[in-house]
OpenMM code with the backbone's topology and positions (N, CA, C; nanometers):
from openmm import Vec3, app, unit

residues = "MET ASP PRO LEU SER VAL THR ALA ALA VAL VAL GLY VAL THR ALA PRO ALA VAL HIS CYS ILE HIS LEU LEU LEU GLY ASP LEU GLN LYS ILE VAL ASN ALA PRO GLU THR LEU ASN SER LEU ARG LYS ASP LEU LEU PHE VAL ASP GLN ALA LEU ALA SER VAL GLN ALA VAL SER ASP ALA GLN TRP LYS SER LEU GLY GLU THR VAL VAL SER HIS SER LYS ALA VAL THR THR THR CYS LYS GLU SER CYS ASP SER PHE ARG ALA ALA LEU GLY ARG TRP THR ARG HIS SER GLU ASP GLY LYS LEU SER LEU ARG ASP ARG ALA MET VAL GLY PHE ILE LYS GLN GLY TYR VAL LYS SER MET SER GLU GLN LEU GLN GLN CYS LYS LEU THR LEU THR SER VAL VAL CYS ILE ALA THR LEU".split()
positions = [
    Vec3(0.9551, 2.5132, -1.0449),
    Vec3(0.9383, 2.4134, -0.9408),
    Vec3(1.0726, 2.3954, -0.8706),
    Vec3(1.0746, 2.4150, -0.7414),
    Vec3(1.1952, 2.4000, -0.6615),
    Vec3(1.2193, 2.2514, -0.6345),
    Vec3(1.3324, 2.1942, -0.6805),
    Vec3(1.3561, 2.0502, -0.6643),
    Vec3(1.3554, 2.0047, -0.5194),
    Vec3(1.4108, 2.0852, -0.4316),
    Vec3(1.4159, 2.0457, -0.2915),
    Vec3(1.2753, 2.0307, -0.2346),
    Vec3(1.1896, 2.1241, -0.2666),
    Vec3(1.0536, 2.1161, -0.2136),
    Vec3(0.9760, 2.0010, -0.2770),
    Vec3(1.0050, 1.9697, -0.4027),
    Vec3(0.9372, 1.8578, -0.4687),
    Vec3(0.9741, 1.7266, -0.4021),
    Vec3(1.1028, 1.7033, -0.3837),
    Vec3(1.1474, 1.5794, -0.3203),
    Vec3(1.0930, 1.5693, -0.1783),
    Vec3(1.0991, 1.6787, -0.1055),
    Vec3(1.0481, 1.6787, 0.0320),
    Vec3(0.8985, 1.6496, 0.0337),
    Vec3(0.8258, 1.7065, -0.0610),
    Vec3(0.6814, 1.6849, -0.0659),
    Vec3(0.6483, 1.5389, -0.0989),
    Vec3(0.7204, 1.4828, -0.1932),
    Vec3(0.6951, 1.3431, -0.2314),
    Vec3(0.7321, 1.2498, -0.1168),
    Vec3(0.8487, 1.2714, -0.0568),
    Vec3(0.8899, 1.1884, 0.0559),
    Vec3(0.7938, 1.2090, 0.1728),
    Vec3(0.7426, 1.3311, 0.1861),
    Vec3(0.6470, 1.3616, 0.2930),
    Vec3(0.5203, 1.2803, 0.2870),
    Vec3(0.4764, 1.2417, 0.1679),
    Vec3(0.3573, 1.1563, 0.1576),
    Vec3(0.3950, 1.0093, 0.1448),
    Vec3(0.5174, 0.9821, 0.0991),
    Vec3(0.5611, 0.8439, 0.0815),
    Vec3(0.5914, 0.7767, 0.2149),
    Vec3(0.6575, 0.8467, 0.3037),
    Vec3(0.6964, 0.7870, 0.4322),
    Vec3(0.5757, 0.7389, 0.5138),
    Vec3(0.4683, 0.8181, 0.5260),
    Vec3(0.3516, 0.7666, 0.5988),
    Vec3(0.2872, 0.6456, 0.5301),
    Vec3(0.2897, 0.6442, 0.3969),
    Vec3(0.2339, 0.5298, 0.3245),
    Vec3(0.3152, 0.4037, 0.3523),
    Vec3(0.4464, 0.4170, 0.3516),
    Vec3(0.5337, 0.3032, 0.3809),
    Vec3(0.5078, 0.2528, 0.5230),
    Vec3(0.4961, 0.3458, 0.6167),
    Vec3(0.4692, 0.3077, 0.7561),
    Vec3(0.3367, 0.2317, 0.7676),
    Vec3(0.2345, 0.2827, 0.7022),
    Vec3(0.1023, 0.2181, 0.7065),
    Vec3(0.1081, 0.0781, 0.6454),
    Vec3(0.1797, 0.0643, 0.5353),
    Vec3(0.1947, -0.0664, 0.4706),
    Vec3(0.2644, -0.1633, 0.5655),
    Vec3(0.3670, -0.1165, 0.6337),
    Vec3(0.4391, -0.2041, 0.7275),
    Vec3(0.3493, -0.2463, 0.8438),
    Vec3(0.2647, -0.1555, 0.8914),
    Vec3(0.1715, -0.1923, 0.9983),
    Vec3(0.0730, -0.2992, 0.9506),
    Vec3(0.0186, -0.2794, 0.8313),
    Vec3(-0.0767, -0.3768, 0.7769),
    Vec3(-0.0076, -0.5102, 0.7496),
    Vec3(0.1137, -0.5058, 0.6966),
    Vec3(0.1894, -0.6301, 0.6752),
    Vec3(0.2109, -0.7037, 0.8068),
    Vec3(0.2443, -0.6297, 0.9114),
    Vec3(0.2628, -0.6906, 1.0432),
    Vec3(0.1363, -0.7585, 1.0919),
    Vec3(0.0232, -0.6912, 1.0732),
    Vec3(-0.1050, -0.7500, 1.1131),
    Vec3(-0.1329, -0.8785, 1.0354),
    Vec3(-0.1063, -0.8753, 0.9058),
    Vec3(-0.1332, -0.9935, 0.8229),
    Vec3(-0.0382, -1.1084, 0.8554),
    Vec3(0.0864, -1.0759, 0.8878),
    Vec3(0.1833, -1.1799, 0.9192),
    Vec3(0.1549, -1.2480, 1.0527),
    Vec3(0.0815, -1.1809, 1.1388),
    Vec3(0.0451, -1.2404, 1.2675),
    Vec3(-0.0632, -1.3472, 1.2526),
    Vec3(-0.1323, -1.3467, 1.1399),
    Vec3(-0.2395, -1.4445, 1.1182),
    Vec3(-0.1787, -1.5700, 1.0568),
    Vec3(-0.1631, -1.6722, 1.1375),
    Vec3(-0.0926, -1.7924, 1.0914),
    Vec3(-0.1780, -1.8801, 0.9990),
    Vec3(-0.3064, -1.8782, 1.0155),
    Vec3(-0.3924, -1.9610, 0.9312),
    Vec3(-0.4761, -1.8740, 0.8372),
    Vec3(-0.4084, -1.7752, 0.7773),
    Vec3(-0.4777, -1.6799, 0.6901),
    Vec3(-0.5283, -1.7472, 0.5631),
    Vec3(-0.6472, -1.7072, 0.5175),
    Vec3(-0.6961, -1.7581, 0.3889),
    Vec3(-0.6068, -1.7075, 0.2750),
    Vec3(-0.6139, -1.7737, 0.1630),
    Vec3(-0.5283, -1.7411, 0.0488),
    Vec3(-0.5455, -1.5962, 0.0037),
    Vec3(-0.6662, -1.5425, 0.0148),
    Vec3(-0.6871, -1.4037, -0.0278),
    Vec3(-0.6004, -1.3070, 0.0528),
    Vec3(-0.5814, -1.3341, 0.1810),
    Vec3(-0.4957, -1.2479, 0.2623),
    Vec3(-0.3483, -1.2683, 0.2283),
    Vec3(-0.3102, -1.3904, 0.1941),
    Vec3(-0.1719, -1.4155, 0.1531),
    Vec3(-0.1407, -1.3423, 0.0233),
    Vec3(-0.2353, -1.3388, -0.0684),
    Vec3(-0.2169, -1.2647, -0.1940),
    Vec3(-0.2061, -1.1154, -0.1663),
    Vec3(-0.2878, -1.0664, -0.0754),
    Vec3(-0.2843, -0.9261, -0.0386),
    Vec3(-0.1480, -0.8900, 0.0212),
    Vec3(-0.0939, -0.9792, 0.1003),
    Vec3(0.0387, -0.9571, 0.1600),
    Vec3(0.1437, -0.9382, 0.0499),
    Vec3(0.1370, -1.0188, -0.0542),
    Vec3(0.2311, -1.0058, -0.1655),
    Vec3(0.2139, -0.8711, -0.2353),
    Vec3(0.0897, -0.8300, -0.2555),
    Vec3(0.0635, -0.7007, -0.3185),
    Vec3(0.1199, -0.5863, -0.2348),
    Vec3(0.1072, -0.5974, -0.1035),
    Vec3(0.1626, -0.4945, -0.0151),
    Vec3(0.3141, -0.4873, -0.0272),
    Vec3(0.3785, -0.6019, -0.0395),
    Vec3(0.5243, -0.6033, -0.0555),
    Vec3(0.5663, -0.5369, -0.1862),
    Vec3(0.4894, -0.5598, -0.2925),
    Vec3(0.5199, -0.4977, -0.4214),
    Vec3(0.5025, -0.3458, -0.4148),
    Vec3(0.3981, -0.2997, -0.3475),
    Vec3(0.3772, -0.1554, -0.3336),
    Vec3(0.4874, -0.0953, -0.2476),
    Vec3(0.5279, -0.1663, -0.1455),
    Vec3(0.6378, -0.1201, -0.0610),
    Vec3(0.7641, -0.1001, -0.1447),
    Vec3(0.7924, -0.1938, -0.2333),
    Vec3(0.9092, -0.1818, -0.3212),
    Vec3(0.8933, -0.0639, -0.4170),
    Vec3(0.7727, -0.0445, -0.4687),
    Vec3(0.7479, 0.0677, -0.5592),
    Vec3(0.7685, 0.2008, -0.4869),
    Vec3(0.7215, 0.2083, -0.3630),
    Vec3(0.7393, 0.3312, -0.2855),
    Vec3(0.8872, 0.3570, -0.2556),
    Vec3(0.9621, 0.2514, -0.2301),
    Vec3(1.1067, 0.2669, -0.2090),
    Vec3(1.1722, 0.3218, -0.3357),
    Vec3(1.1269, 0.2762, -0.4509),
    Vec3(1.1796, 0.3271, -0.5780),
    Vec3(1.1435, 0.4737, -0.5975),
    Vec3(1.0235, 0.5111, -0.5579),
    Vec3(0.9804, 0.6514, -0.5676),
    Vec3(1.0709, 0.7387, -0.4811),
    Vec3(1.1029, 0.6909, -0.3633),
    Vec3(1.1883, 0.7682, -0.2737),
    Vec3(1.3302, 0.7838, -0.3287),
    Vec3(1.3707, 0.6934, -0.4180),
    Vec3(1.5055, 0.6981, -0.4742),
    Vec3(1.5170, 0.7904, -0.5957),
    Vec3(1.4042, 0.8427, -0.6438),
    Vec3(1.4072, 0.9332, -0.7588),
    Vec3(1.4751, 1.0636, -0.7154),
    Vec3(1.5680, 1.1092, -0.7966),
    Vec3(1.6465, 1.2286, -0.7613),
    Vec3(1.5682, 1.3573, -0.7837),
    Vec3(1.6204, 1.4642, -0.7286),
    Vec3(1.5596, 1.5956, -0.7451),
    Vec3(1.5474, 1.6332, -0.8922),
    Vec3(1.6549, 1.6109, -0.9663),
    Vec3(1.6551, 1.6465, -1.1084),
    Vec3(1.5506, 1.5650, -1.1856),
    Vec3(1.5365, 1.4388, -1.1495),
    Vec3(1.4374, 1.3544, -1.2174),
    Vec3(1.2965, 1.4021, -1.1880),
    Vec3(1.2691, 1.4393, -1.0618),
    Vec3(1.1356, 1.4911, -1.0285),
    Vec3(1.1080, 1.6181, -1.1065),
    Vec3(1.2092, 1.7023, -1.1159),
    Vec3(1.1925, 1.8290, -1.1872),
    Vec3(1.1608, 1.8036, -1.3341),
    Vec3(1.2278, 1.7055, -1.3938),
    Vec3(1.2031, 1.6763, -1.5355),
    Vec3(1.0655, 1.6146, -1.5595),
    Vec3(1.0094, 1.5517, -1.4592),
    Vec3(0.8762, 1.4919, -1.4740),
    Vec3(0.7665, 1.5970, -1.4802),
    Vec3(0.7867, 1.7073, -1.4121),
    Vec3(0.6874, 1.8141, -1.4143),
    Vec3(0.5905, 1.8057, -1.2978),
    Vec3(0.5248, 1.9171, -1.2735),
    Vec3(0.4359, 1.9286, -1.1579),
    Vec3(0.3147, 1.8361, -1.1651),
    Vec3(0.2639, 1.8124, -1.2850),
    Vec3(0.1454, 1.7267, -1.2983),
    Vec3(0.1753, 1.5845, -1.2548),
    Vec3(0.2878, 1.5310, -1.2974),
    Vec3(0.3259, 1.3938, -1.2609),
    Vec3(0.3555, 1.3860, -1.1122),
    Vec3(0.4227, 1.4866, -1.0606),
    Vec3(0.4536, 1.4891, -0.9177),
    Vec3(0.3243, 1.4914, -0.8369),
    Vec3(0.2322, 1.5773, -0.8766),
    Vec3(0.1043, 1.5890, -0.8070),
    Vec3(0.0259, 1.4575, -0.8131),
    Vec3(0.0257, 1.3965, -0.9296),
    Vec3(-0.0449, 1.2678, -0.9457),
    Vec3(0.0206, 1.1597, -0.8600),
    Vec3(0.1526, 1.1577, -0.8549),
    Vec3(0.2240, 1.0590, -0.7734),
    Vec3(0.1904, 1.0760, -0.6261),
    Vec3(0.1847, 1.2000, -0.5819),
    Vec3(0.1486, 1.2267, -0.4434),
    Vec3(0.0052, 1.1821, -0.4153),
    Vec3(-0.0857, 1.2088, -0.5086),
    Vec3(-0.2259, 1.1701, -0.4896),
    Vec3(-0.2402, 1.0183, -0.4831),
    Vec3(-0.1705, 0.9475, -0.5705),
    Vec3(-0.1759, 0.8010, -0.5710),
    Vec3(-0.1209, 0.7457, -0.4399),
    Vec3(-0.0115, 0.8013, -0.3945),
    Vec3(0.0504, 0.7563, -0.2699),
    Vec3(-0.0418, 0.7825, -0.1513),
    Vec3(-0.1037, 0.8983, -0.1484),
    Vec3(-0.1965, 0.9320, -0.0407),
    Vec3(-0.3176, 0.8393, -0.0421),
    Vec3(-0.3703, 0.8120, -0.1589),
    Vec3(-0.4842, 0.7216, -0.1713),
    Vec3(-0.4478, 0.5808, -0.1251),
    Vec3(-0.3279, 0.5370, -0.1596),
    Vec3(-0.2797, 0.4052, -0.1173),
    Vec3(-0.2738, 0.3980, 0.0347),
    Vec3(-0.2209, 0.5013, 0.0973),
    Vec3(-0.2121, 0.5057, 0.2428),
    Vec3(-0.3506, 0.5025, 0.3063),
    Vec3(-0.4416, 0.5821, 0.2528),
    Vec3(-0.5773, 0.5859, 0.3073),
    Vec3(-0.6477, 0.4507, 0.2929),
    Vec3(-0.6249, 0.3841, 0.1811),
    Vec3(-0.6831, 0.2507, 0.1607),
    Vec3(-0.6266, 0.1509, 0.2611),
    Vec3(-0.4966, 0.1579, 0.2839),
    Vec3(-0.4338, 0.0677, 0.3813),
    Vec3(-0.4849, 0.0947, 0.5223),
    Vec3(-0.4989, 0.2222, 0.5580),
    Vec3(-0.5538, 0.2582, 0.6896),
    Vec3(-0.6940, 0.2007, 0.7066),
    Vec3(-0.7759, 0.2202, 0.6061),
    Vec3(-0.9146, 0.1736, 0.6105),
    Vec3(-0.9207, 0.0212, 0.6187),
    Vec3(-0.8394, -0.0460, 0.5379),
    Vec3(-0.8399, -0.1919, 0.5376),
    Vec3(-0.7892, -0.2460, 0.6704),
    Vec3(-0.6879, -0.1817, 0.7256),
    Vec3(-0.6333, -0.2270, 0.8540),
    Vec3(-0.7395, -0.2184, 0.9635),
    Vec3(-0.8148, -0.1100, 0.9641),
    Vec3(-0.9222, -0.0943, 1.0628),
    Vec3(-1.0290, -0.2018, 1.0423),
    Vec3(-1.0643, -0.2271, 0.9177),
    Vec3(-1.1647, -0.3295, 0.8877),
    Vec3(-1.1144, -0.4672, 0.9288),
    Vec3(-0.9892, -0.4969, 0.9006),
    Vec3(-0.9319, -0.6264, 0.9374),
    Vec3(-0.9385, -0.6463, 1.0883),
    Vec3(-0.9131, -0.5417, 1.1618),
    Vec3(-0.9230, -0.5497, 1.3077),
    Vec3(-1.0637, -0.5849, 1.3536),
    Vec3(-1.1633, -0.5279, 1.2872),
    Vec3(-1.3026, -0.5605, 1.3210),
    Vec3(-1.3374, -0.7035, 1.2812),
    Vec3(-1.2876, -0.7461, 1.1652),
    Vec3(-1.3202, -0.8792, 1.1148),
    Vec3(-1.2549, -0.9900, 1.1959),
    Vec3(-1.1458, -0.9608, 1.2626),
    Vec3(-1.0715, -1.0651, 1.3341),
    Vec3(-1.0777, -1.0463, 1.4851),
    Vec3(-1.1753, -0.9753, 1.5330),
    Vec3(-1.1827, -0.9444, 1.6762),
    Vec3(-1.2124, -1.0659, 1.7641),
    Vec3(-1.2592, -1.1749, 1.7054),
    Vec3(-1.2890, -1.2947, 1.7836),
    Vec3(-1.1729, -1.3937, 1.7858),
    Vec3(-1.0634, -1.3584, 1.7200),
    Vec3(-0.9477, -1.4481, 1.7095),
    Vec3(-0.8444, -1.4150, 1.8162),
    Vec3(-0.7637, -1.5158, 1.8475),
    Vec3(-0.6596, -1.4986, 1.9483),
    Vec3(-0.5314, -1.5675, 1.9047),
    Vec3(-0.4202, -1.5166, 1.9529),
    Vec3(-0.2888, -1.5765, 1.9326),
    Vec3(-0.2543, -1.5996, 1.7853),
    Vec3(-0.3000, -1.5130, 1.6977),
    Vec3(-0.2657, -1.5236, 1.5571),
    Vec3(-0.3431, -1.6276, 1.4790),
    Vec3(-0.4353, -1.6973, 1.5432),
    Vec3(-0.5163, -1.7977, 1.4739),
    Vec3(-0.6576, -1.7437, 1.4583),
    Vec3(-0.7045, -1.7468, 1.3335),
    Vec3(-0.8401, -1.7000, 1.3072),
    Vec3(-0.9417, -1.7977, 1.3649),
    Vec3(-1.0384, -1.7442, 1.4349),
    Vec3(-1.1489, -1.8282, 1.4810),
    Vec3(-1.2286, -1.8703, 1.3577),
    Vec3(-1.3098, -1.9709, 1.3720),
    Vec3(-1.3908, -2.0183, 1.2600),
    Vec3(-1.4792, -1.9057, 1.2073),
    Vec3(-1.5360, -1.8304, 1.2988),
    Vec3(-1.6234, -1.7190, 1.2607),
    Vec3(-1.5451, -1.6129, 1.1821),
    Vec3(-1.4272, -1.5758, 1.2330),
    Vec3(-1.3467, -1.4739, 1.1660),
    Vec3(-1.2916, -1.5249, 1.0332),
    Vec3(-1.2575, -1.6525, 1.0290),
    Vec3(-1.2083, -1.7110, 0.9034),
    Vec3(-1.3162, -1.7041, 0.7959),
    Vec3(-1.4397, -1.7318, 0.8347),
    Vec3(-1.5513, -1.7212, 0.7397),
    Vec3(-1.5696, -1.5761, 0.6964),
    Vec3(-1.5548, -1.4851, 0.7909),
    Vec3(-1.5707, -1.3428, 0.7606),
    Vec3(-1.4659, -1.2977, 0.6586),
    Vec3(-1.3403, -1.3278, 0.6858),
    Vec3(-1.2310, -1.2827, 0.6003),
    Vec3(-1.2236, -1.3632, 0.4709),
    Vec3(-1.2407, -1.4947, 0.4815),
    Vec3(-1.2220, -1.5822, 0.3655),
    Vec3(-1.3380, -1.5870, 0.2692),
    Vec3(-1.4588, -1.5574, 0.3166),
    Vec3(-1.5753, -1.5701, 0.2290),
    Vec3(-1.6577, -1.4417, 0.2211),
    Vec3(-1.7053, -1.3966, 0.3351),
    Vec3(-1.7984, -1.2836, 0.3366),
    Vec3(-1.7323, -1.1562, 0.2848),
    Vec3(-1.6107, -1.1292, 0.3271),
    Vec3(-1.5403, -1.0065, 0.2878),
    Vec3(-1.4390, -1.0301, 0.1765),
    Vec3(-1.4488, -1.1409, 0.1089),
    Vec3(-1.3539, -1.1757, 0.0036),
    Vec3(-1.3525, -1.0698, -0.1079),
    Vec3(-1.4673, -1.0173, -0.1435),
    Vec3(-1.4743, -0.9135, -0.2460),
    Vec3(-1.4020, -0.7872, -0.2030),
    Vec3(-1.4151, -0.7530, -0.0764),
    Vec3(-1.3475, -0.6348, -0.0228),
    Vec3(-1.1962, -0.6549, -0.0255),
    Vec3(-1.1523, -0.7742, 0.0092),
    Vec3(-1.0089, -0.8053, 0.0074),
    Vec3(-0.9565, -0.7994, -0.1360),
    Vec3(-1.0312, -0.8535, -0.2296),
    Vec3(-0.9887, -0.8501, -0.3706),
    Vec3(-0.9860, -0.7071, -0.4234),
    Vec3(-1.0819, -0.6272, -0.3824),
    Vec3(-1.0845, -0.4867, -0.4225),
    Vec3(-0.9602, -0.4141, -0.3703),
    Vec3(-0.9238, -0.4417, -0.2484),
    Vec3(-0.8034, -0.3813, -0.1906),
    Vec3(-0.6807, -0.4253, -0.2680),
    Vec3(-0.6761, -0.5505, -0.3037),
    Vec3(-0.5649, -0.6033, -0.3810),
    Vec3(-0.5540, -0.5323, -0.5165),
    Vec3(-0.6673, -0.5106, -0.5804),
    Vec3(-0.6687, -0.4405, -0.7089),
    Vec3(-0.6215, -0.2962, -0.6930),
    Vec3(-0.6627, -0.2300, -0.5854),
    Vec3(-0.6176, -0.0933, -0.5593),
    Vec3(-0.4659, -0.0893, -0.5422),
    Vec3(-0.4131, -0.1857, -0.4701),
    Vec3(-0.2684, -0.1914, -0.4490),
    Vec3(-0.1939, -0.2167, -0.5799),
    Vec3(-0.2500, -0.3025, -0.6636),
    Vec3(-0.1870, -0.3304, -0.7923),
    Vec3(-0.1848, -0.2061, -0.8798),
    Vec3(-0.2929, -0.1280, -0.8773),
    Vec3(-0.2967, -0.0036, -0.9543),
    Vec3(-0.1950, 0.0973, -0.9004),
    Vec3(-0.1841, 0.1047, -0.7700),
    Vec3(-0.0865, 0.1932, -0.7070),
    Vec3(0.0547, 0.1532, -0.7491),
    Vec3(0.0836, 0.0255, -0.7426),
    Vec3(0.2160, -0.0240, -0.7814),
    Vec3(0.2438, 0.0069, -0.9277),
    Vec3(0.1472, -0.0165, -1.0128),
    Vec3(0.1638, 0.0078, -1.1560),
    Vec3(0.1915, 0.1553, -1.1834),
    Vec3(0.1148, 0.2414, -1.1220),
    Vec3(0.1328, 0.3847, -1.1428),
    Vec3(0.2688, 0.4315, -1.0942),
    Vec3(0.3038, 0.3938, -0.9722),
    Vec3(0.4312, 0.4389, -0.9161),
    Vec3(0.5505, 0.3803, -0.9908),
    Vec3(0.5397, 0.2562, -1.0312),
    Vec3(0.6476, 0.1934, -1.1079),
    Vec3(0.6646, 0.2636, -1.2418),
    Vec3(0.5538, 0.3007, -1.3040),
    Vec3(0.5596, 0.3734, -1.4312),
    Vec3(0.6298, 0.5077, -1.4155),
    Vec3(0.5958, 0.5788, -1.3084),
    Vec3(0.6595, 0.7078, -1.2822),
    Vec3(0.8091, 0.6909, -1.2637),
    Vec3(0.8478, 0.5915, -1.1875),
    Vec3(0.9908, 0.5683, -1.1643),
    Vec3(1.0619, 0.5301, -1.2938),
    Vec3(0.9991, 0.4472, -1.3745),
    Vec3(1.0607, 0.4065, -1.5016),
    Vec3(1.0798, 0.5275, -1.5938),
    Vec3(0.9788, 0.6122, -1.6022),
    Vec3(0.9889, 0.7314, -1.6853),
    Vec3(1.0972, 0.8251, -1.6310),
    Vec3(1.1016, 0.8398, -1.4997),
    Vec3(1.2003, 0.9295, -1.4376),
    Vec3(1.3424, 0.8836, -1.4636),
    Vec3(1.3640, 0.7538, -1.4699),
    Vec3(1.5005, 0.7032, -1.4866),
    Vec3(1.5422, 0.6909, -1.6324),
    Vec3(1.4507, 0.7137, -1.7253),
    Vec3(1.4877, 0.7055, -1.8675),
    Vec3(1.5654, 0.8237, -1.9153),
] * unit.nanometer
topology = app.Topology()
chain = topology.addChain("A")
for resn in residues:
    res = topology.addResidue(resn, chain)
    for name in ("N", "CA", "C"):
        topology.addAtom(name, app.Element.getBySymbol(name[0]), res)
């Protein structure tokens, strides 16, 4: 396994995930009267962002010592996280289409706070799993 290509490959999937997380965070921060479920999701996104930053800090030698299976799994988890964020961001846009100036309309607040609450919690759980996996990889790499 060539260390340079491993680091480039991992950073290649990490950077788009970080960008997507920042876009979703921006969307969530624009909602001033967000329900608590969205505020919790925002915290989860920040934790995943920190985990991804830690992944990017893993050295070439550390990636090499982890082996191809761990590298491949890390890339898959990161890609899945990005895809989930993309999907959730698109859904959030649909759910809040009746709102203006960062304030959720009553209809959109009901949609996000009650009707889609399970979807928001599911996204939060996905982010927590992503954070746990990536944090574990970084911890093992630095040992």
